[in-house]
Steps between C-alpha positions, in 0.01 A plus 500: 500500500816679408584250229155526336524880506836484323351259244208736434734795454720298266195394297382863476846612382516222242150584381594870461820407322313270259244774437775757431681264262171425322423869456851567377478222241153615391641851446785364292281271287381769253852631442631147450223436248579830326862393450376219274298733276672648193578871516431725201614855433264780402603454137555152359532335162218259419373308200144490372399142440463300285701723263804552724520870410707679764366825649587715797247479780443759769390348832270760652345437841286812450293322232273204572457342157783449253490687169627418151563731204237418237372680190174499304307354794150385408247302705274281285249218528605146416241223531314688772811587704707819520846485349775756445693557178826693537846541355836469674762736359819447701876496464676182610760617754721196433525538122396862440255369238143631475227258604139526385215262568124535460308309765144405585442393858202449731419808708576408861337812645491880471655740749418862560816700561515845656794731446590862438308495172180365659364147471514255216413137446755244384465140389695236693632172358696211645848468349826330591830665591833341588673646805818326613450131421122488548209581268218691670149529362380845606228757440606779263298810429552610141589859419722695267821545700691652208579812704625294797857385557397138562259301282421266789399599850457240774267607779453375856283208396785362285784603733334301779527188283863562402661541842655807659564846356819695571427857389866599529627259232444406136560198275544234768362215286531406134203336327596138438185294446571180316234271350470315831483818714250504784177681405313676779135520390291798601292414805200730450524731800228750586497806280452866588265734316713814464877515500749786512686571178852364465806671363 
């Protein structure tokens, strides 16, 4: 009787100990996983692909969709589908040389953005950007960012694909995407109707 009671108590203690260890490991699992993710500062250098033009990017968790400086934006019809014609007018941070390119791309969607100046609608296209050693295909709303400090803004949707954001630091990664760099294709997440304006 006494021996079986001791056995039961021992089993209960071992069960509690196993449960505590399991909970402890479960609590550590997310932080261990986070250690493997790359960390980016709130300003990083990136390259727009496939041209390799280097631009400064602001990583802004206050914005949902990323934004790219574009000029002469025009939505038009092409074989029954909506496309966007626009012009990139950037300065390559690596060389200091001006970079201009006129593009026509399929319209991915439109977003309505609300800000201090009211609401406006912006076209969104899928484009590629190199961050660190990986190329990411992301959604970019097109707008004239000529008055902004950074021609490229990466919002939460993109930051979530990159890794972790350290808002106290800048320039933690250099863009280094070679021809065989991994390309992370956009996965078509659910979209929101109205978004807050980004800075």
